[in-house]
ROLO-656139 format. One record per residue (C-alpha): residue number from 0; residue in one letter; chain; y, x, z. Coordinates in steps of 0.1 Angstrom, whole numbers. Example, Ala and Ser with C-alpha at 12.3 -4.5 7.8 and 13.67 -1.06 7.14 Angstrom:
BEGIN
   seq   type   mol      c2      c1      c3
     0      a     A     -45     123      78
     1      s     A     -11     137      71
END
This chain:
BEGIN
   seq   type   mol      c2      c1      c3
     0      m     A     842     699    1199
     1      r     A     853     712    1233
     2      w     A     835     741    1230
     3      l     A     846     745    1189
     4      r     A     889     747    1206
     5      s     A     879     773    1234
     6      l     A     862     796    1211
     7      l     A     893     792    1188
     8      i     A     918     804    1222
     9      a     A     892     828    1226
    10      f     A     898     847    1192
    11      v     A     933     842    1193
    12      a     A     938     856    1227
    13      f     A     914     883    1215
    14      a     A     928     889    1182
    15      i     A     962     897    1199
    16      v     A     952     918    1228
    17      s     A     931     938    1200
    18      g     A     960     939    1178
    19      v     A     986     952    1206
    20      v     A     957     980    1219
    21      l     A     957     990    1183
    22      c     A     997     991    1182
    23      e     A    1003    1010    1211
    24      g     A     973    1034    1200
    25      s     A     984    1039    1164
    26      l     A    1021    1045    1176
    27      r     A    1021    1071    1202
    28      v     A     999    1098    1185
    29      r     A    1020    1125    1198
    30      r     A     996    1163    1203
    31      h     A    1013    1191    1217
    32      l     A     989    1225    1200
    33      p     A    1003    1263    1214
    34      l     A    1028    1274    1190
    35      p     A    1030    1310    1179
    36      a     A    1066    1324    1193
    37      e     A    1072    1339    1160
    38      p     A    1087    1323    1129
    39      a     A    1118    1307    1155
    40      s     A    1118    1269    1148
    41      v     A    1151    1250    1133
    42      e     A    1161    1215    1144
    43      i     A    1184    1183    1127
    44      k     A    1197    1153    1145
    45      a     A    1178    1121    1131
    46      a     A    1197    1087    1125
    47      d     A    1184    1074    1157
    48      g     A    1193    1101    1174
    49      a     A    1160    1122    1174
    50      v     A    1158    1158    1177
    51      l     A    1133    1173    1149
    52      s     A    1116    1206    1151
    53      a     A    1103    1227    1122
    54      w     A    1099    1265    1112
    55      f     A    1108    1275    1082
    56      l     A    1091    1305    1062
    57      e     A    1107    1328    1037
    58      p     A    1091    1348    1009
    59      s     A    1104    1389    1008
    60      r     A    1121    1375     980
    61      p     A    1137    1346     983
    62      t     A    1139    1323     940
    63      g     A    1160    1294     955
    64      h     A    1128    1274     948
    65      c     A    1116    1252     986
    66      v     A    1092    1232     997
    67      a     A    1083    1207    1024
    68      v     A    1054    1204    1036
    69      l     A    1046    1173    1060
    70      h     A    1012    1170    1085
    71      g     A     992    1138    1091
    72      i     A     987    1117    1120
    73      g     A     984    1130    1151
    74      d     A     988    1169    1135
    75      t     A    1014    1194    1138
    76      r     A    1035    1217    1117
    77      l     A    1005    1242    1131
    78      g     A     982    1222    1109
    79      a     A    1003    1223    1078
    80      r     A    1010    1262    1080
    81      g     A     977    1269    1063
    82      f     A     994    1259    1027
    83      s     A    1024    1283    1029
    84      p     A    1009    1315    1020
    85      m     A    1002    1303     983
    86      f     A    1037    1286     986
    87      l     A    1055    1317     992
    88      k     A    1032    1341     971
    89      a     A    1050    1319     942
    90      g     A    1083    1330     956
    91      y     A    1089    1298     975
    92      s     A    1109    1290    1008
    93      v     A    1084    1263    1032
    94      l     A    1097    1242    1054
    95      l     A    1074    1231    1086
    96      p     A    1086    1202    1100
    97      d     A    1073    1184    1132
    98      s     A    1069    1145    1122
    99      r     A    1090    1125    1151
   100      g     A    1065    1114    1176
   101      h     A    1044    1146    1170
   102      g     A    1043    1182    1183
   103      d     A    1079    1191    1192
   104      s     A    1102    1168    1179
   105      g     A    1118    1142    1193
   106      g     A    1114    1102    1186
   107      e     A    1096    1084    1213
   108      i     A    1066    1066    1184
   109      t     A    1054    1071    1152
   110      t     A    1073    1045    1126
   111      y     A    1046    1053    1096
   112      g     A    1074    1063    1072
   113      e     A    1103    1034    1085
   114      k     A    1122    1060    1103
   115      e     A    1103    1089    1086
   116      a     A    1117    1091    1051
   117      d     A    1147    1093    1064
   118      d     A    1140    1123    1084
   119      a     A    1122    1139    1054
   120      i     A    1159    1134    1032
   121      r     A    1173    1147    1060
   122      w     A    1152    1182    1066
   123      t     A    1159    1180    1017
   124      e     A    1198    1183    1027
   125      w     A    1189    1209    1054
   126      m     A    1171    1227    1025
   127      r     A    1199    1225    1004
   128      r     A    1224    1239    1027
   129      r     A    1200    1270    1032
   130      g     A    1203    1277     996
   131      c     A    1178    1260     984
   132      r     A    1180    1256     946
   133      d     A    1149    1234     939
   134      v     A    1137    1212     968
   135      f     A    1101    1198     963
   136      g     A    1072    1179     988
   137      l     A    1039    1181    1000
   138      g     A    1025    1159    1020
   139      e     A     987    1152    1036
   140      s     A     977    1114    1045
   141      l     A    1004    1101    1064
   142      g     A    1029    1127    1053
   143      a     A    1022    1118    1017
   144      a     A    1030    1086    1027
   145      i     A    1064    1093    1043
   146      l     A    1071    1112    1010
   147      l     A    1062    1084     988
   148      e     A    1085    1065    1011
   149      a     A    1115    1092    1010
   150      a     A    1114    1085     974
   151      g     A    1115    1049     970
   152      q     A    1149    1059     988
   153      r     A    1164    1076     969
   154      p     A    1155    1111     949
   155      a     A    1160    1138     978
   156      f     A    1131    1162     960
   157      n     A    1126    1175     929
   158      a     A    1091    1162     929
   159      i     A    1064    1158     955
   160      a     A    1032    1160     958
   161      a     A    1010    1135     978
   162      e     A     977    1143     987
   163      c     A     955    1112    1002
   164      a     A     985    1084    1008
   165      y     A     976    1047    1017
   166      s     A     991    1026     990
   167      g     A    1001    1005    1025
   168      f     A    1001    1001    1060
   169      f     A     980     963    1059
   170      a     A     954     976    1033
   171      i     A     953    1011    1051
   172      a     A     940     995    1085
   173      e     A     922     964    1068
   174      e     A     902     993    1052
   175      r     A     895    1016    1083
   176      l     A     890     986    1110
   177      a     A     870     970    1085
   178      r     A     847    1000    1078
   179      a     A     847    1006    1117
   180      t     A     827     972    1124
   181      q     A     805     980    1096
   182      l     A     802     938    1089
   183      p     A     800     928    1056
   184      e     A     829     924    1039
   185      f     A     839     885    1041
   186      a     A     831     890    1081
   187      a     A     851     923    1088
   188      k     A     877     909    1065
   189      a     A     879     871    1091
   190      i     A     879     893    1118
   191      v     A     904     922    1109
   192      a     A     929     906    1092
   193      p     A     944     888    1128
   194      v     A     945     917    1146
   195      i     A     963     936    1123
   196      f     A     987     908    1116
   197      s     A     991     904    1158
   198      g     A     993     939    1161
   199      i     A    1024     939    1134
   200      a     A    1038     909    1151
   201      y     A    1038     932    1185
   202      a     A    1054     960    1167
   203      r     A    1080     940    1152
   204      i     A    1089     920    1192
   205      r     A    1086     958    1210
   206      y     A    1096     984    1187
   207      g     A    1117     967    1158
   208      i     A    1096     982    1135
   209      h     A    1083     970    1104
   210      l     A    1051     976    1096
   211      w     A    1042     949    1070
   212      d     A    1074     969    1047
   213      i     A    1059     999    1047
   214      d     A    1045    1000    1009
   215      p     A    1042    1032     995
   216      a     A    1023    1017     962
   217      e     A    1060     996     959
   218      a     A    1081    1032     963
   219      a     A    1059    1051     935
   220      r     A    1069    1025     911
   221      k     A    1106    1023     919
   222      t     A    1113    1059     920
   223      n     A    1118    1081     893
   224      t     A    1109    1110     907
   225      p     A    1075    1123     894
   226      i     A    1048    1128     919
   227      l     A    1013    1141     918
   228      l     A     990    1122     938
   229      i     A     955    1139     946
   230      h     A     930    1126     962
   231      g     A     893    1130     972
   232      v     A     863    1115     958
   233      a     A     843    1114     987
   234      d     A     874    1102    1015
   235      r     A     858    1083    1040
   236      r     A     890    1076    1059
   237      t     A     911    1065    1031
   238      s     A     895    1058     999
   239      a     A     908    1074     962
   240      e     A     913    1037     955
   241      n     A     940    1040     976
   242      s     A     959    1068     953
   243      r     A     943    1047     919
   244      r     A     959    1015     935
   245      i     A     995    1037     937
   246      a     A     990    1046     907
   247      a     A     983    1021     881
   248      h     A    1021    1006     877
   249      a     A    1038    1038     888
   250      p     A    1052    1052     853
   251      t     A    1061    1091     875
   252      v     A    1029    1096     884
   253      q     A    1001    1119     879
   254      l     A     966    1113     894
   255      w     A     940    1141     903
   256      l     A     912    1137     918
   257      v     A     888    1157     931
   258      p     A     848    1156     933
   259      g     A     835    1164     960
   260      a     A     867    1163     985
   261      d     A     866    1142    1017
   262      h     A     896    1132    1032
   263      v     A     931    1164    1028
   264      a     A     903    1188    1018
   265      a     A     912    1192     983
   266      y     A     921    1226     991
   267      v     A     891    1238    1007
   268      t     A     867    1220     983
   269      d     A     888    1233     954
   270      p     A     917    1262     965
   271      a     A     926    1278     923
   272      g     A     929    1238     911
   273      f     A     950    1225     939
   274      e     A     975    1262     934
   275      s     A     972    1256     897
   276      h     A     980    1214     900
   277      v     A    1005    1218     923
   278      l     A    1024    1251     916
   279      t     A    1018    1238     876
   280      f     A    1032    1203     884
   281      f     A    1060    1219     905
   282      a     A    1075    1248     881
   283      k     A    1078    1217     856
   284      h     A    1104    1201     876
   285      s     A    1121    1232     885
   286      g     A    1156    1238     876
   287      g     A    1167    1199     885
   288      g     A    1175    1184     914
   289      e     A    1198    1154     935
END
């Protein structure tokens, strides 16, 4: 039985080391992209003192409607800027923040919503001080999950649109790692689960981050904030099942599944449908707010 004990020790060591490597690679994703000289950046300070940076774009005739567009993992505000024309044309002012640990925003690491949710709420407070009467949010992937987590904390947004959100941190980590191994489901889960547990434990010990508590599905269930979930049926990074799980028990959620769309590609796949769904949904919930 000595060989069995050695095998078990080796597997535990593998899970721990793999978990640490996975954790560090997932938390440190900062990517700097060349930013144009205009528009000028605006800044706020997060609860932990990190300085967060964004662009604020205004239409020729501001209407008092404002939207924060949150980018995905490893991206920056530059990647979110493509949504600006549809909102500016409709009279919305547009906030494009760099998420913490991304672009020009401070923050050593990405926390997948634990700190970012409060960051998003602080941006809504800044927008309201700037004169925004109605504040909305559009999030892509990680940005979508951040908006859901923020809505679960308090109703800072009139309404949010969340594209390709994951239903929970453990669920999406398991899904992506299992897909990467290309093993049968039962075998993949047997190998992947210990690695994820090790990574989550490491994040808790090393950085004090509670990744286990990142639960956008639960946040959506308990909030009164109106939510439009958008998900491509052909998403190969975060399956549409994530949005289905979020919508299953969330009374304020509307789900739009986009045929043929891959990850965060609904706008590219169906631009007219995307604009119609998002702008109509936001218009329906304007005039209220926090």
